[in-house]
RODO-2510 file (C-alpha; in nm, 4 decimals, decimal comma):
residues 582
     n   res          X          Y          Z
     1     x     2,1084     0,7517     1,5682
     2     x     1,7833     0,7397     1,7605
     3     x     1,6374     0,3928     1,8102
     4     x     1,3033     0,5249     1,6817
     5     x     1,4675     0,5746     1,3405
     6     x     1,5522     0,2020     1,3135
     7     x     1,3126    -0,0789     1,2370
     8     x     1,2259    -0,3334     1,5013
     9     x     1,3501    -0,6562     1,3426
    10     x     1,3986    -0,7989     1,6932
    11     x     1,0194    -0,8374     1,7017
    12     x     1,0658    -1,1170     1,4432
    13     x     1,3611    -1,2942     1,6052
    14     x     1,5523    -1,1509     1,9010
    15     x     1,8834    -1,2672     1,7526
    16     x     2,0372    -1,4783     1,4770
    17     x     2,0338    -1,7887     1,6990
    18     x     1,6529    -1,7744     1,7120
    19     x     1,6453    -1,7425     1,3336
    20     x     1,8731    -2,0446     1,2970
    21     x     1,6454    -2,2387     1,5318
    22     x     1,3482    -2,1546     1,3056
    23     x     1,5489    -2,2730     1,0048
    24     x     1,6179    -2,6043     1,1801
    25     x     1,2456    -2,6454     1,2575
    26     x     1,1612    -2,5918     0,8890
    27     x     1,4198    -2,8521     0,7878
    28     x     1,2636    -3,0979     1,0335
    29     x     0,9196    -3,0327     0,8823
    30     x     1,0662    -3,1028     0,5369
    31     x     1,1958    -3,4374     0,6646
    32     x     0,8458    -3,5185     0,7921
    33     x     0,7129    -3,4250     0,4475
    34     x     0,9466    -3,6768     0,2817
    35     x     0,7881    -3,9539     0,4875
    36     x     0,4376    -3,8379     0,3930
    37     x     0,5341    -3,8351     0,0235
    38     x     0,5830    -4,2109     0,0317
    39     x     0,2028    -4,2376     0,0044
    40     x     0,1102    -3,9037    -0,1508
    41     x    -0,2573    -3,9576    -0,2283
    42     x    -0,3538    -4,0989     0,1088
    43     x    -0,1491    -3,8396     0,2960
    44     x    -0,2609    -3,5428     0,0859
    45     x    -0,4441    -3,3636     0,3689
    46     x    -0,1353    -3,3786     0,5925
    47     x     0,0854    -3,2738     0,2988
    48     x    -0,1287    -2,9657     0,2346
    49     x    -0,1150    -2,8706     0,6019
    50     x     0,2639    -2,9121     0,5921
    51     x     0,2732    -2,6878     0,2836
    52     x     0,0896    -2,4141     0,4726
    53     x     0,3029    -2,4415     0,7870
    54     x     0,6356    -2,4593     0,6043
    55     x     0,5464    -2,1708     0,3693
    56     x     0,4402    -1,9494     0,6573
    57     x     0,7535    -2,0176     0,8621
    58     x     0,9826    -1,9790     0,5588
    59     x     0,8305    -1,6429     0,4639
    60     x     0,8871    -1,5130     0,8163
    61     x     1,2468    -1,6366     0,8178
    62     x     1,3078    -1,4979     0,4681
    63     x     1,1726    -1,1567     0,5650
    64     x     1,4097    -1,1456     0,8614
    65     x     1,7181    -1,2644     0,6728
    66     x     1,6844    -1,0303     0,3752
    67     x     1,6076    -0,7248     0,5914
    68     x     1,8987    -0,7983     0,8288
    69     x     2,1243    -0,8290     0,5245
    70     x     1,9866    -0,5046     0,3778
    71     x     2,0340    -0,3006     0,6958
    72     x     2,4109    -0,3643     0,6864
    73     x     2,5705    -0,5646     0,4064
    74     x     2,9043    -0,5553     0,5920
    75     x     2,7799    -0,8040     0,8536
    76     x     2,8804    -1,1340     0,6961
    77     x     2,6780    -1,3561     0,9317
    78     x     2,3546    -1,2079     0,7916
    79     x     2,4761    -1,2436     0,4326
    80     x     2,5441    -1,6092     0,5130
    81     x     2,2029    -1,6539     0,6771
    82     x     2,0258    -1,5011     0,3772
    83     x     2,2139    -1,7301     0,1362
    84     x     2,1186    -2,0290     0,3510
    85     x     1,7531    -1,9202     0,3491
    86     x     1,7600    -1,8811    -0,0316
    87     x     1,8931    -2,2374    -0,0549
    88     x     1,6190    -2,3477     0,1849
    89     x     1,3578    -2,1869    -0,0453
    90     x     1,5014    -2,3901    -0,3332
    91     x     1,4726    -2,7092    -0,1271
    92     x     1,1133    -2,6252    -0,0294
    93     x     1,0137    -2,5614    -0,3920
    94     x     1,1830    -2,8819    -0,4980
    95     x     1,0144    -3,0904    -0,2271
    96     x     0,6692    -2,9518    -0,3147
    97     x     0,7169    -2,9632    -0,6947
    98     x     0,4910    -3,2707    -0,7097
    99     x     0,1955    -3,1000    -0,5403
   100     x     0,0383    -2,8969    -0,8222
   101     x     0,0559    -3,1833    -1,0788
   102     x    -0,0907    -3,4192    -0,8170
   103     x    -0,3856    -3,1876    -0,7438
   104     x    -0,4475    -3,1424    -1,1167
   105     x    -0,4596    -3,5206    -1,1624
   106     x    -0,7296    -3,5732    -0,8981
   107     x    -1,0877    -3,6643    -0,9831
   108     x    -1,3689    -3,4176    -0,9219
   109     x    -1,4900    -3,6398    -0,6364
   110     x    -1,1511    -3,6294    -0,4653
   111     x    -1,1339    -3,2506    -0,5027
   112     x    -1,4772    -3,2134    -0,3431
   113     x    -1,3663    -3,4418    -0,0622
   114     x    -1,0644    -3,2167     0,0024
   115     x    -1,2757    -2,9009    -0,0063
   116     x    -1,5248    -3,0421     0,2424
   117     x    -1,2499    -3,1428     0,4863
   118     x    -1,2749    -2,9175     0,7928
   119     x    -0,8967    -2,9092     0,8351
   120     x    -0,8613    -2,7636     0,4837
   121     x    -1,1378    -2,5034     0,5037
   122     x    -0,8927    -2,2205     0,4273
   123     x    -0,7488    -2,4029     0,1217
   124     x    -1,0501    -2,3343    -0,1029
   125     x    -0,8915    -2,0462    -0,2949
   126     x    -0,5539    -2,2199    -0,3176
   127     x    -0,7159    -2,5278    -0,4736
   128     x    -0,9367    -2,3275    -0,7108
   129     x    -0,6375    -2,1256    -0,8365
   130     x    -0,4522    -2,4470    -0,9210
   131     x    -0,7556    -2,6123    -1,0819
   132     x    -0,8020    -2,3159    -1,3183
   133     x    -0,4994    -2,4504    -1,5055
   134     x    -0,6404    -2,7993    -1,5606
   135     x    -0,7253    -2,7284    -1,9264
   136     x    -0,3793    -2,5804    -1,9832
   137     x    -0,1804    -2,8622    -1,8222
   138     x    -0,0519    -3,1406    -2,0463
   139     x     0,0773    -3,4951    -2,0196
   140     x     0,4056    -3,5630    -1,8401
   141     x     0,5847    -3,6014    -2,1738
   142     x     0,4476    -3,2730    -2,3085
   143     x     0,5285    -3,0947    -1,9826
   144     x     0,8877    -3,2180    -2,0207
   145     x     0,9028    -3,0645    -2,3704
   146     x     0,7672    -2,7354    -2,2348
   147     x     1,0256    -2,7409    -1,9584
   148     x     1,2957    -2,7685    -2,2261
   149     x     1,1478    -2,4725    -2,4153
   150     x     1,1370    -2,2696    -2,0944
   151     x     1,5134    -2,2988    -2,0635
   152     x     1,5399    -2,1408    -2,4116
   153     x     1,3388    -1,8351    -2,3075
   154     x     1,5426    -1,8083    -1,9863
   155     x     1,8638    -1,8224    -2,1895
   156     x     1,7454    -1,5324    -2,4071
   157     x     1,6620    -1,3308    -2,0963
   158     x     1,9998    -1,4125    -1,9382
   159     x     2,1878    -1,3108    -2,2534
   160     x     2,0044    -0,9777    -2,2483
   161     x     2,0761    -0,9264    -1,8775
   162     x     2,4513    -0,9843    -1,9011
   163     x     2,4830    -0,7963    -2,2281
   164     x     2,3126    -0,4819    -2,0955
   165     x     2,4373    -0,4928    -1,7360
   166     x     2,7871    -0,6370    -1,7608
   167     x     2,9233    -0,6301    -2,1154
   168     x     2,7962    -0,2922    -2,2330
   169     x     3,0570    -0,0175    -2,1926
   170     x     2,9559     0,3401    -2,2662
   171     x     3,2137     0,5908    -2,3953
   172     x     3,3708     0,8441    -2,1576
   173     x     3,2840     1,1994    -2,2698
   174     x     3,6180     1,3819    -2,2444
   175     x     3,4662     1,7158    -2,3406
   176     x     3,2333     1,7047    -2,0404
   177     x     3,4548     1,4879    -1,8151
   178     x     3,1521     1,2636    -1,7796
   179     x     3,1160     0,8893    -1,7410
   180     x     2,7896     0,7328    -1,8628
   181     x     2,6254     0,4279    -1,7052
   182     x     2,2797     0,2710    -1,7129
   183     x     2,2376     0,3970    -1,3562
   184     x     2,3289     0,7649    -1,4057
   185     x     2,1807     0,8163    -1,7543
   186     x     1,8478     0,9624    -1,6373
   187     x     2,0200     1,1936    -1,3875
   188     x     2,2507     1,3216    -1,6629
   189     x     1,9406     1,3942    -1,8718
   190     x     1,8353     1,6502    -1,6064
   191     x     2,1667     1,8408    -1,6304
   192     x     2,1156     2,2078    -1,7165
   193     x     2,3932     2,1898    -1,9800
   194     x     2,1915     2,1072    -2,2915
   195     x     2,4958     2,0194    -2,5006
   196     x     2,5974     1,7631    -2,2377
   197     x     2,2448     1,6173    -2,2400
   198     x     2,2547     1,5760    -2,6172
   199     x     2,6017     1,4214    -2,6200
   200     x     2,5063     1,1782    -2,3413
   201     x     2,1808     1,0888    -2,5198
   202     x     2,3573     1,0221    -2,8512
   203     x     2,6433     0,8217    -2,6981
   204     x     2,4101     0,6167    -2,4772
   205     x     2,1687     0,5061    -2,7479
   206     x     2,4316     0,4623    -3,0185
   207     x     2,6098     0,2169    -2,7894
   208     x     2,2848     0,0199    -2,7567
   209     x     2,2496     0,0312    -3,1341
   210     x     2,5958    -0,1241    -3,1720
   211     x     2,4654    -0,4241    -2,9759
   212     x     2,1249    -0,4052    -3,1439
   213     x     2,1464    -0,7152    -3,3628
   214     x     2,2271    -0,9348    -3,0632
   215     x     1,9567    -0,7739    -2,8464
   216     x     1,7006    -0,8100    -3,1266
   217     x     1,7859    -1,1774    -3,1788
   218     x     1,7643    -1,2362    -2,8038
   219     x     1,4220    -1,0712    -2,7794
   220     x     1,2924    -1,2462    -3,0923
   221     x     1,4050    -1,5858    -2,9541
   222     x     1,2411    -1,5072    -2,6208
   223     x     0,9039    -1,4350    -2,7841
   224     x     0,9312    -1,7198    -3,0363
   225     x     0,9938    -1,9706    -2,7558
   226     x     0,7005    -1,8402    -2,5518
   227     x     0,4788    -1,8585    -2,8606
   228     x     0,5381    -2,2335    -2,8825
   229     x     0,4659    -2,2752    -2,5098
   230     x     0,1390    -2,0781    -2,5363
   231     x     0,0197    -2,2889    -2,8311
   232     x     0,1074    -2,6154    -2,6584
   233     x    -0,0848    -2,5064    -2,3497
   234     x    -0,3937    -2,4184    -2,5517
   235     x    -0,3826    -2,0396    -2,5275
   236     x    -0,4618    -1,8166    -2,8242
   237     x    -0,1549    -1,6014    -2,7582
   238     x     0,1315    -1,5333    -2,5180
   239     x    -0,0605    -1,2304    -2,3969
   240     x    -0,3658    -1,4405    -2,3106
   241     x    -0,1398    -1,6861    -2,1243
   242     x     0,0147    -1,4157    -1,9058
   243     x    -0,3082    -1,2223    -1,8445
   244     x    -0,4816    -1,5470    -1,7433
   245     x    -0,2796    -1,5488    -1,4197
   246     x    -0,4747    -1,2461    -1,2976
   247     x    -0,7985    -1,3502    -1,4722
   248     x    -0,7718    -1,0430    -1,6956
   249     x    -0,9093    -1,0571    -2,0502
   250     x    -0,7162    -0,9158    -2,3442
   251     x    -1,0090    -0,6725    -2,3835
   252     x    -0,8960    -0,4921    -2,0653
   253     x    -0,5458    -0,4568    -2,2086
   254     x    -0,6799    -0,3303    -2,5422
   255     x    -0,9211    -0,0900    -2,3703
   256     x    -0,6297     0,0694    -2,1837
   257     x    -0,4424     0,1356    -2,5083
   258     x    -0,7560     0,2637    -2,6843
   259     x    -0,8375     0,5017    -2,3978
   260     x    -0,4840     0,6398    -2,3898
   261     x    -0,4976     0,6937    -2,7680
   262     x    -0,8148     0,8993    -2,7218
   263     x    -0,6339     1,1195    -2,4691
   264     x    -0,2974     1,1689    -2,6391
   265     x    -0,3966     1,5269    -2,7215
   266     x    -0,3542     1,6149    -2,3525
   267     x     0,0014     1,4821    -2,3285
   268     x     0,0803     1,6540    -2,6590
   269     x    -0,0458     1,9807    -2,5097
   270     x     0,1753     1,9247    -2,2047
   271     x     0,4822     1,9031    -2,4281
   272     x     0,3763     2,2256    -2,6008
   273     x     0,3550     2,3955    -2,2582
   274     x     0,6914     2,2529    -2,1561
   275     x     0,8535     2,3734    -2,4774
   276     x     0,7209     2,7215    -2,3990
   277     x     0,8324     2,7061    -2,0353
   278     x     1,1844     2,5947    -2,1268
   279     x     1,1958     2,8599    -2,4041
   280     x     1,3069     2,6101    -2,6682
   281     x     1,2858     2,6591    -3,0438
   282     x     1,2939     2,2824    -3,0799
   283     x     1,2219     2,0325    -2,8034
   284     x     1,4214     1,7094    -2,8316
   285     x     1,4107     1,3738    -2,6562
   286     x     1,7111     1,4792    -2,4455
   287     x     1,4913     1,7565    -2,2988
   288     x     1,2232     1,5148    -2,1716
   289     x     1,3543     1,4869    -1,8148
   290     x     1,4101     1,8597    -1,7622
   291     x     1,1780     2,0042    -1,4941
   292     x     0,9661     2,3070    -1,5793
   293     x     1,0681     2,4795    -1,2547
   294     x     1,4421     2,4477    -1,2051
   295     x     1,4900     2,6547    -0,8902
   296     x     1,2323     2,5017    -0,6549
   297     x     1,4258     2,3424    -0,3713
   298     x     1,2570     2,2584    -0,0417
   299     x     1,3823     2,0170     0,2233
   300     x     1,2057     1,8423     0,5097
   301     x     1,3091     1,6785     0,8354
   302     x     1,1753     1,3266     0,8869
   303     x     0,9500     1,4615     1,1625
   304     x     0,8013     1,7109     0,9142
   305     x     0,7582     1,4353     0,6549
   306     x     0,5879     1,2158     0,9149
   307     x     0,3425     1,4924     1,0104
   308     x     0,2654     1,5578     0,6420
   309     x     0,1904     1,1968     0,5522
   310     x    -0,0240     1,1468     0,8636
   311     x    -0,2197     1,4636     0,7862
   312     x    -0,2614     1,3570     0,4221
   313     x    -0,4456     1,0323     0,5076
   314     x    -0,7009     1,1913     0,7427
   315     x    -0,9704     1,1802     0,4697
   316     x    -0,9606     0,7986     0,5137
   317     x    -1,1003     0,8258     0,8647
   318     x    -0,9877     0,7850     1,2233
   319     x    -0,9344     0,4074     1,2181
   320     x    -0,7003     0,4241     0,9169
   321     x    -0,5053     0,7124     1,0738
   322     x    -0,4618     0,5232     1,4023
   323     x    -0,3347     0,2169     1,2168
   324     x    -0,1105     0,4424     1,0073
   325     x     0,0494     0,5929     1,3191
   326     x     0,1529     0,2446     1,4321
   327     x     0,4295     0,2581     1,1712
   328     x     0,6018     0,5332     1,3703
   329     x     0,5041     0,4134     1,7171
   330     x     0,5963     0,0480     1,6622
   331     x     0,9117     0,1100     1,4553
   332     x     0,8128    -0,0316     1,1189
   333     x     1,0577     0,1997     0,9397
   334     x     1,4363     0,2045     0,8983
   335     x     1,4722     0,5706     0,8088
   336     x     1,8198     0,7030     0,7346
   337     x     2,0999     0,6051     0,4953
   338     x     2,4069     0,4381     0,6503
   339     x     2,7243     0,2816     0,5228
   340     x     2,6474    -0,0762     0,4222
   341     x     2,2715    -0,0213     0,4069
   342     x     2,0911    -0,1102     0,0867
   343     x     1,9866     0,1892    -0,1251
   344     x     1,6359     0,2727    -0,2433
   345     x     1,3136     0,1941    -0,0610
   346     x     1,0681    -0,0909    -0,0186
   347     x     0,7863    -0,2313     0,1937
   348     x     0,8457    -0,5865     0,3150
   349     x     0,7644    -0,8436     0,5805
   350     x     0,5516    -1,1550     0,6078
   351     x     0,2142    -1,2634     0,7476
   352     x     0,3659    -1,2945     1,0975
   353     x     0,5709    -0,9722     1,1025
   354     x     0,5084    -0,6015     1,0991
   355     x     0,4833    -0,4559     0,7463
   356     x     0,8333    -0,3062     0,7563
   357     x     0,9680    -0,0232     0,5403
   358     x     1,3234     0,0439     0,4288
   359     x     1,3929     0,4098     0,3459
   360     x     1,7030     0,6161     0,2747
   361     x     1,5466     0,9472     0,3741
   362     x     1,7455     1,2480     0,2493
   363     x     1,4997     1,5320     0,3135
   364     x     1,3939     1,5900    -0,0477
   365     x     1,0318     1,6170    -0,1561
   366     x     1,0818     1,2995    -0,3595
   367     x     1,1634     1,1168    -0,0375
   368     x     0,8497     1,2498     0,1332
   369     x     0,6540     1,0975    -0,1555
   370     x     0,8558     0,7761    -0,1207
   371     x     0,7493     0,7589     0,2452
   372     x     0,3835     0,8063     0,1438
   373     x     0,4214     0,5444    -0,1315
   374     x     0,5753     0,2755     0,0904
   375     x     0,3277     0,3515     0,3706
   376     x     0,0506     0,2837     0,1189
   377     x     0,1974    -0,0624     0,0572
   378     x     0,2474    -0,1308     0,4278
   379     x    -0,1063    -0,0289     0,5282
   380     x    -0,2353    -0,2520     0,2477
   381     x    -0,0312    -0,5379     0,3987
   382     x    -0,1520    -0,4490     0,7489
   383     x    -0,5203    -0,4662     0,6488
   384     x    -0,4640    -0,7752     0,4342
   385     x    -0,2930    -0,9748     0,7108
   386     x    -0,5177    -0,8627     0,9947
   387     x    -0,8347    -0,9443     0,7968
   388     x    -0,7532    -1,2844     0,6455
   389     x    -0,6323    -1,6334     0,7276
   390     x    -0,2793    -1,6995     0,6011
   391     x    -0,3998    -1,8986     0,2971
   392     x    -0,6360    -1,6146     0,2000
   393     x    -0,3781    -1,3384     0,2423
   394     x    -0,1472    -1,1656    -0,0035
   395     x    -0,2192    -0,9495    -0,3061
   396     x    -0,1026    -0,9255    -0,6663
   397     x     0,1262    -0,6708    -0,8316
   398     x    -0,1835    -0,5643    -1,0279
   399     x    -0,3389    -0,4073    -0,7170
   400     x    -0,0233    -0,3430    -0,5114
   401     x     0,0514    -0,0151    -0,6881
   402     x    -0,3049     0,1080    -0,6323
   403     x    -0,2579     0,1483    -0,2566
   404     x     0,0849     0,3117    -0,2890
   405     x    -0,0035     0,5666    -0,5584
   406     x    -0,3378     0,6349    -0,3867
   407     x    -0,1456     0,7631    -0,0836
   408     x     0,0806     0,9705    -0,3075
   409     x    -0,2289     1,1383    -0,4539
   410     x    -0,3562     1,2255    -0,1034
   411     x    -0,0180     1,3770    -0,0122
   412     x    -0,0052     1,5760    -0,3335
   413     x    -0,3486     1,7286    -0,2665
   414     x    -0,2366     1,8355     0,0826
   415     x     0,0854     1,9913    -0,0481
   416     x    -0,0965     2,1733    -0,3296
   417     x    -0,3473     2,3140    -0,0807
   418     x    -0,0570     2,4361     0,1346
   419     x     0,1633     2,5679    -0,1476
   420     x     0,3250     2,8940    -0,0395
   421     x     0,4060     3,0291    -0,3849
   422     x     0,3041     3,0071    -0,7497
   423     x     0,6378     2,8387    -0,8196
   424     x     0,5716     2,5667    -0,5606
   425     x     0,2230     2,5054    -0,6991
   426     x     0,3666     2,4854    -1,0513
   427     x     0,6327     2,2397    -0,9348
   428     x     0,3737     2,0153    -0,7662
   429     x     0,1381     2,0275    -1,0650
   430     x     0,4245     1,9337    -1,2965
   431     x     0,5275     1,6609    -1,0505
   432     x     0,1834     1,4957    -1,0691
   433     x     0,1689     1,5368    -1,4465
   434     x     0,5030     1,3587    -1,4699
   435     x     0,3680     1,0748    -1,2553
   436     x     0,0904     1,0324    -1,5125
   437     x     0,3373     1,0671    -1,7973
   438     x     0,5771     0,8011    -1,6676
   439     x     0,3168     0,5617    -1,5251
   440     x     0,0183     0,5814    -1,7600
   441     x     0,1393     0,7137    -2,0948
   442     x     0,4913     0,5665    -2,1008
   443     x     0,3901     0,2247    -1,9667
   444     x     0,0987     0,2103    -2,2122
   445     x     0,3376     0,2902    -2,4967
   446     x     0,5520    -0,0002    -2,3776
   447     x     0,2397    -0,2189    -2,3536
   448     x     0,1438    -0,1297    -2,7111
   449     x     0,4956    -0,2095    -2,8335
   450     x     0,4759    -0,5488    -2,6616
   451     x     0,1365    -0,6240    -2,8110
   452     x     0,2518    -0,5296    -3,1619
   453     x     0,5788    -0,7234    -3,1709
   454     x     0,4289    -1,0316    -3,0056
   455     x     0,1416    -1,0424    -3,2554
   456     x     0,3805    -1,0111    -3,5507
   457     x     0,6153    -1,2834    -3,4272
   458     x     0,3273    -1,5131    -3,3292
   459     x     0,1857    -1,4750    -3,6807
   460     x     0,5126    -1,6162    -3,8183
   461     x     0,7142    -1,3044    -3,8966
   462     x     1,0835    -1,2818    -3,8131
   463     x     1,1678    -0,9386    -3,6673
   464     x     1,5117    -0,7805    -3,6937
   465     x     1,6729    -0,4888    -3,5105
   466     x     1,5418    -0,2570    -3,7832
   467     x     1,1861    -0,3907    -3,7460
   468     x     1,1761    -0,3544    -3,3660
   469     x     1,3306    -0,0071    -3,3882
   470     x     1,0904     0,1146    -3,6593
   471     x     0,7873     0,0008    -3,4581
   472     x     0,9217     0,1693    -3,1448
   473     x     1,0126     0,4927    -3,3244
   474     x     0,6657     0,5269    -3,4779
   475     x     0,5037     0,4716    -3,1378
   476     x     0,7313     0,7357    -2,9871
   477     x     0,6197     0,9866    -3,2515
   478     x     0,2545     0,9023    -3,1835
   479     x     0,2816     0,9375    -2,8042
   480     x     0,5010     1,2508    -2,7919
   481     x     0,3344     1,4515    -3,0699
   482     x     0,4493     1,7400    -3,2872
   483     x     0,5907     1,9533    -3,0044
   484     x     0,8702     1,6988    -2,9596
   485     x     1,1376     1,6093    -3,2127
   486     x     1,1687     1,2312    -3,2100
   487     x     1,5456     1,2017    -3,2520
   488     x     1,6518     0,8975    -3,4538
   489     x     1,8406     0,7525    -3,1546
   490     x     1,5163     0,7110    -2,9571
   491     x     1,4333     0,4222    -3,1918
   492     x     1,6785     0,2142    -2,9869
   493     x     1,5199     0,2846    -2,6462
   494     x     1,3287    -0,0454    -2,6517
   495     x     1,6656    -0,2195    -2,6149
   496     x     1,7141    -0,0845    -2,2619
   497     x     1,3731    -0,1884    -2,1170
   498     x     1,4237    -0,5102    -1,9143
   499     x     1,0502    -0,5330    -1,8354
   500     x     0,9883    -0,6611    -2,1890
   501     x     1,1315    -0,9936    -2,0714
   502     x     0,8744    -1,0085    -1,7894
   503     x     0,5962    -1,0354    -2,0512
   504     x     0,2810    -0,8207    -2,0382
   505     x     0,3663    -0,6770    -1,7000
   506     x     0,4004    -0,3026    -1,7589
   507     x     0,0311    -0,2444    -1,8336
   508     x    -0,0380    -0,3135    -1,4643
   509     x     0,1380     0,0097    -1,3695
   510     x    -0,0930     0,2074    -1,5976
   511     x    -0,4136     0,0378    -1,4824
   512     x    -0,3108     0,0618    -1,1159
   513     x    -0,2322     0,4320    -1,1365
   514     x    -0,5540     0,4996    -1,3293
   515     x    -0,7564     0,3229    -1,0598
   516     x    -0,5820     0,4952    -0,7686
   517     x    -0,6204     0,8451    -0,9141
   518     x    -0,9984     0,7974    -0,9463
   519     x    -1,0346     0,6416    -0,6006
   520     x    -0,8293     0,9172    -0,4355
   521     x    -1,0333     1,1881    -0,6078
   522     x    -1,3600     1,0321    -0,4857
   523     x    -1,2308     1,0078    -0,1279
   524     x    -1,1074     1,3680    -0,1347
   525     x    -1,4427     1,4852    -0,2716
   526     x    -1,6231     1,3003     0,0094
   527     x    -1,8225     1,0764    -0,2268
   528     x    -2,0619     0,8478    -0,0397
   529     x    -1,9124     0,5041     0,0282
   530     x    -1,5717     0,5959    -0,1192
   531     x    -1,3749     0,5453     0,2042
   532     x    -1,5647     0,2331     0,3114
   533     x    -1,5211     0,0688    -0,0297
   534     x    -1,1508     0,1511    -0,0379
   535     x    -1,0934    -0,0047     0,3061
   536     x    -1,2901    -0,3152     0,1963
   537     x    -1,0541    -0,3404    -0,1001
   538     x    -0,7475    -0,3237     0,1287
   539     x    -0,8950    -0,6011     0,3438
   540     x    -0,9743    -0,8377     0,0566
   541     x    -0,6369    -1,0127     0,0579
   542     x    -0,6241    -1,2855    -0,2068
   543     x    -0,9951    -1,3700    -0,2022
   544     x    -1,0708    -1,2226    -0,5452
   545     x    -0,8855    -1,1592    -0,8694
   546     x    -0,7630    -0,8004    -0,9308
   547     x    -1,0467    -0,6762    -1,1547
   548     x    -1,3038    -0,7928    -0,8977
   549     x    -1,1034    -0,6378    -0,6135
   550     x    -1,1003    -0,3014    -0,7877
   551     x    -1,4763    -0,3292    -0,8389
   552     x    -1,5018    -0,3653    -0,4589
   553     x    -1,3039    -0,0408    -0,4314
   554     x    -1,5410     0,1252    -0,6766
   555     x    -1,3724     0,1168    -1,0189
   556     x    -1,4347    -0,1194    -1,3093
   557     x    -1,1116    -0,1521    -1,5084
   558     x    -1,2851    -0,3684    -1,7703
   559     x    -1,4622    -0,0554    -1,8993
   560     x    -1,2734     0,1915    -2,1232
   561     x    -1,4502     0,4871    -1,9590
   562     x    -1,2629     0,4153    -1,6343
   563     x    -0,9246     0,5041    -1,7837
   564     x    -1,0920     0,7998    -1,9552
   565     x    -1,2121     0,9207    -1,6142
   566     x    -0,8573     0,9046    -1,4818
   567     x    -0,7178     1,0858    -1,7830
   568     x    -0,9749     1,3631    -1,7389
   569     x    -0,7911     1,4368    -1,4105
   570     x    -0,4685     1,4544    -1,6126
   571     x    -0,6331     1,6917    -1,8615
   572     x    -0,7376     1,9245    -1,5755
   573     x    -0,3797     1,9305    -1,4447
   574     x    -0,2479     2,0215    -1,7898
   575     x    -0,4984     2,3076    -1,8153
   576     x    -0,3913     2,4359    -1,4711
   577     x    -0,0265     2,4238    -1,5721
   578     x    -0,1033     2,6040    -1,8972
   579     x    -0,2452     2,8989    -1,7021
   580     x     0,0610     2,9113    -1,4737
   581     x     0,3245     2,9027    -1,7479
   582     x     0,3568     3,2491    -1,8901
***
């Protein structure tokens, strides 16, 4: 395999001995910290500087250890190193556990003194983010009670994890000689044998239903425990507590759902078109994953994929393209699958490393889009780190998906412009529609389910398996429309969504995709300031909260019309597809 197809992890540490040396240095810094902690208040400036230095070194070491482990899991010395680094992270968190409570206990005068200290000039945002929680932080005794409640919510989440990942056993379908797992379910739902799809669908969800009472009790306990925590901390709801982290109001969340409701007619029309294209008398939930064009099959070499993604970002200007090319020239990417290499794809690294990318490139169009997606993340990291001090760097999940899906939209436009046949154009149009479907409509349906069940439980109601399933089934009918038969088994789909235990997280996918689709369209149309504003957004790091960052880019996610603007793009795609499907 060519060296250019492997990432350059040696640029972090030339060998494992260097990494071990870094680990030893971090441990020595932790020992120095222990001495400083003997007089915490008087040594606070030095403690904060230690926090910065230790965090920065640990992130670099952690990036190296997990990527070395991922490139070949058969090399035990890197597995061992990564385990040691994970233990080191635990030690670091434990040693600094006192810091946030200490800062929150300080007087306003002491805080101002810290902020005016020249050595701490890059700690302003860090301190402000902690101090936001002053009104939601309680006495030591109350914090101890909350800590006990937190273990209850973790237990519920752990029960769900082991139940749905370890204990659940799906039936073997003798008639089709098919084994069902959580991993292969979606792939089986794209099988051309419709009878197999139905049998898999029924068996899969009926198995979840068998465990439904336990899953429902687990989820109810999870929400009930969080409800008590939210009240104790002075929040009006669990949702407010989780949205507060990103400084997002519940109005933004509600506006997303309202806007999607106003545009459901477009997704309903898509299912009517799909029913026509697949020549179905009745369209069922086990037909959802079937592509409209079944015969389109095009493969790409990595060199071809590279040329496509570079060409696709040219609307962002020469500087962005030159920085983009560094990924290929400086070996950011580990390209091909190998025995022992982790599957999937990701963008990773730390402030002091290249923004590396793990791929398992197999030549499919999906993998070309994966390359574009991960490059979006890595260029975001590149601009973030090169434009900000360490303590001002980093970005939230809320905006992370904007940069990645933005680049996907640019690639899609290029491929659609170059489509060599009606079938290819239809495939690409359907591909983008499905991105909207899975990222905006589906995630918003999940977000609405979360909002509904949380509000009911927080108002004092006890929800059972039947209650959760009824709410989910009715939402499914609303979102899929009359062109789709909502089979009774789909009522149990909520049981297989682990994100519900992450609490008010999925809406970020929908808002991020909505923002990126608008921003990409403006750049492609050559709107004045569109490129400059987008680059400013990439460079903002952690200086602003997500809604403000997206305003810098040029979209205001606090306004319902923003999501409507994005969904007007979706509506245009549906109309185009309608004309193509005979």
